[in-house]
N, C-alpha and C positions, 0 to 999 in steps of 0.2 A: 504494500500500500504506500503510495506516495503521500507526502505530508500535505495537509490542507494549506492553501495560500495563507500567509500570515494575516491575521486579523479577521479571517472570514468565518471561523468557527463552524465550517460546513462539514468537517469530517465527522463520521459517526462516533469517533473516539471521544468527541467532546460531550455528547449526550444532552447537555442542557445549555443552549446558546446564551440565555440570559445570565445564568450563574457564571459561565465562562467569561462573558464580557465584563461582569461586575468584578470578578477576581482579577482579570488583567488590568482593569482600571485602577484597582487598589494597588496592584503590584507596581504600576507605573508611578503612582503617587508616592509609595513608600521607598522605592529603590534609591532615588536621589538623596533622601534624608539618611538612609542607612549607609550609602556610600560616603557621604560627608562624615558620618560618625566613624567609618572605617578608614578614612584617610584618602578618599577619592575614588576608590573602586571597591565594590562589594563582591567577594569571592565565596560562592556557595558550592559545596561538593555533594553531588548525588553519589552515594557510596555504592549502590547496587547497580549491576549491569542492566537489570530489567528497567530500572528508572531511566538509565541512559537511553535505552531503546525507546521507551515511552516518550521521552522528551523529543527525540529525533523524529519518530513516526508521526507525532501529532503536529509537527511544524511549530512547536512552541517557541523554539529558540528565536525565531523571527519576530516574536512578540515582545521580547525583552528589551528594555531600554539599555542604552550604551553603558550605564553605570553598573549593570549586573552581569557578572561572569559566572557561568555554570561550569564546574570542573567535574570530570569523571574520576572516581576513586578506585581503590583496590577491592572492588566487590564483584568482579567477574571471576568465577571459579577457574575457568580454563586459563585466563590471563595471568593469574598469580602463580600458577603451577610452574615451577622452575624448569629450566632447561635440563638440569640433572634428573628431575622427576620424570620428564618426558623420555629421556634416554633410558631410564630404568624401565619404564613401561615398554619401550621398544625391545629392550633386551629380554623381558619376560615373554613378549609375543613371539620371539624367535627361538624359545626353548622348545625342543621337539616334543610333540604330543600334547602341548598345552592348548586350551581353549581360552582365549581372551574375550571377556564380555565387558561392554562399556556403553555409556551414553554416546549418542551420535556426534556430539560436538567435539569429542576427543579424536576423531578419525583423521583430521587434517592438520593437527598440530605437529610441526616438524621438530625432530630432534637435531642435535648439533651436527649430525652427519647429513642432514637434508632429507632423511627418511621420515615418514609418518606411518600411522597404522594401516592406511590404505596401501602404501608401498610395501609394508610388511606382508600384507595379504598376497601381493604379487610374488613375493618370495616364498610363499607357501604357508604363511602363518594363518591360523584359524581364528579370525577376529569376527565377533558377532555383536551387533547392536541389540541391546535389551532396553525395555522401558522401566524396569525396576530391578534392584539387586535380588529380589525374591525370584525373578526369572532365572538368574544365574544359579541360585540355590537349587531350583527345580531342575535345571540342566545338569548340575553335578549329581543329583540323585538319579537322573535318567542315564548318565554316562559314567558309571562307577570306575571304568578303566582309564578315564581321562582326568587330568588335573584342570579344574575350572578356576580362573582368576577373574575377579571383578575389579575394575580399575576405580578405586575410591579416591575422588578428589572433591574439593569444594569447601564449604563453610559449615556452620552449625545447622544449616538447613538439611544438607544431605547426610551428615555424620550419623544422626540417630537412625535414619532409615537403613543405612548400611550396617550400623551396629546391630539393629534388630535382625537383619538378614544373617549376620554372623552368629548371633545367638541362636537362631533357628537351625543353622547348619550344625552347630555344636550339639543342640538338643537331638537332632536327627542322627548324630554320630557320623557325619560326613567327613571323611579324611581327605577328600579330593577337592575341597573348596577352600579358597583363600582370597585375600583382597589386599590391595595397597591401602595405606592410610596416609594420604598426602593432604591432610585437612588443615585449614587455616581458621583462625578465630578472629572475628570482626572487632570486638572491643580492643584487644591488644594492638591490632593493626592501626586503629584510629589513634591510640596512644603513641604509636611509632611515628605517625604523621605529625601529631601535635608537638612531639618532643624535638622535632627537626627545627633548628633555629631559622631555617629559610622558609618555614611554613607561613603561608599568608591566607589561611582558610578562616573565614569568619562565621561559618555555619555549616552543619552537616544535615543532609537529608538522609536519615538512617533507613536501613533496609527493612522492608516490611516482612519478607519471608524469614530472615534470620531472627528478627524481633519476635515473631510469632512463637519461636522456640525458646529464646532466652529471656524474653520480656524486656521491659524498659529500664529496670534497675541497674543493669551492668553499664549503662551509659552515663550514669550520674557524674562520674569523674570529669567528663568533657566540660560540663558547665561549672562544676564546683572547683576543679583543680586548674583548668585552662581557661575558664571564663569564655567559652565558645558556645554559640547558640546551637541547639539541636532539636530535631523533631522526627519522630517515626511517621512515615508517610506511605499511603497506599499507591497503587499503580495506575489508576485512571488519571487522565490529564487534569481533571478537577481536583483530585487528591494532591497532585504535584503542585498545582497553583496554590492551593490552600497551604501546603507545607512551606512553599517559598515565602508566602506572606507572613506565616507564623515566624519564620526565621528573621525576616526583615524587621518585624516588630520587636523581636528580642534584641536585635542589634541596636535599634534605635533607643530602646528603653535602657540598655546597658544592664539588663537583668536576665542573663542566660539561664535556661533550665531545660529539662527533658520534657517535651510535650508529645502527646500521642494523638496525631490526626487519624491514625488507622485503628482507632479504638474498637471498631467492629470486628477486628481480627486479633489485635495485639492487646495483651494485658500487662500489668506491672510484673507479675510473677512468671509469665510465659507458660510453656507446655511442660509441666512437671514430669510427666511420663517420659517425654523425649529426653529431658535433662538426665533422668535416672539412667536411661539406656547409655547415654554418652559417658556418664560417670563410671558405669560398670565396665564397659567394653574398652574405653580409651583412657589415656592419661596424657598430661601435658608433654609437649615436645618442643624442640628447637628446630623448626623447619626452615628450609631455604625458600625465600620469596623471589619471585621472578625479578631479575635485574636489581634486586636489593640485597640478597644474601641471607645468611642465617640470622634469625631474630629470636631471642630466648623466650620460651613459654608463649609462643604465638600460634601453636598448632597442636594437633592431637596425633598420638600414635597408639598402637594396641597396648592395652594394659598387660600385666604379667599373666593374668588368668586367660587372656586371649592371644598371647604372643604366638601360639602355634598357627594362627590364621594369618600371620603376616607373610604375604607372598614374597617379599624381598628377602626375608630371613629363610623362608622355606627353601628357596632356590639358591640361597647363598650368593646373592649378587653383591658385588662391590659397588657402593654408591660413590659417584664423583660428580661434582658440579662442572658445568661447562659455560663458556662465555656466551654472551648474547649475540645474535646475528649482527654482522657489521652494519652500522647505520640505523639500526632499529631503535625507535624512541619509546617502546612500550613501557620501559621502566619509569621514564619521566612522566608519561601520561598517567600511569597508575598512581603516582605520587602527587598528581595535580600540578605538576610543574610545566606541563606542555599540553597543547591540544593536538588532536590527530593531524590537522593540516601543517603543524609545525615540523612534523617528521619529514625528512628529505625523501623517504621512500614512499610516502603516502600517495596512493593513486597512480604511482608510476611503476616502480619495481614491486610494490606491495599492493595487491588487489585481492578481493575474495577468491578469484580464480587461481591466484598464485600468491598466497599469503606468506609473508616473511615472518611476521610476529604474531603472537597469540591474540592481540587486540583486534586483528583483522580476521583471524580464524573463527573465533567464537561468535555465536549468534547474539551474545550479550556484550561483545567487545565494543569499546568506544570507537575504534577505527572502522569497524564494520558498520556501526550506526551512522557515522558521518559519511561514509562512502555510499551507503544505500539511500540515505534520505537527504544528504546535503546539510549544510550548516543552517 
């Protein structure tokens, strides 16, 4: 879907023309005051890749006044998965007799040698796209002579689902099922951004999916420690506009706090059952972030009780990090220090048909959003 012309509100994504027009009018009124309070430019970050796609698909960016700058953050699961993680996935795919199961957006992410899972298929790897980790568990039960690996990446949204699948595999006594645990945690990632002395973020649009799991309480440090505005927001264009206006008002008032625009889904305590699964199956880790490197206690690995389900350990693979593709700016984009058009490869050497970096590969990547829908 191409974006609606700026100011027309004719896209079905907008749903309510009058509410949209009122929200945009308020945004245009608030943005100059917020920018003045922030020093001339107001920088808001949409953390979640789904928000990035929603902003692009709705044509919303063309409605913003010049004082408002929306940045994309480290909330795209594929985008933050490091080059070393991808190389490990490809090494697993090439183990003889293994069946790799994965979500579809991992198929075209290139490793340091230029290969991806599609290329691995051409070399004889058995790579299958599934819609749920439970499909991979069912496959392992149906193929007892084959080792089935599910590629586990993402944030607090996917971790409990994959954890539940691993619990089910253990309950069923499946010895031929394992998974990777390349999970990242959103609140520590935001602390990483805020602790950077070059950080110029004035407000965070917090991810609705992750927040449905962890609740709003884990974000309090953003307002209390760093004095930065924050709001959990849904994914409809009207949700996003409301969230932006909430952030602008917080900046103007100088009273940052955690607000919940997505209250129809997100609560303060979150999904306690999902949190229990994560606590049981996983423990804190020091993962490597794409183009950033290792950051202590910002990820999840298998706990001692579930260590036998760690595919990397099961197949005794040696992990090593690899450099980013030459010229790729994905790291800067994920940190809010650049926009996709700032990358010298964007739209030239790097396109969805021939993606260099993960921000162009993923359906939630900032570069894919800008390329598909324009600025």
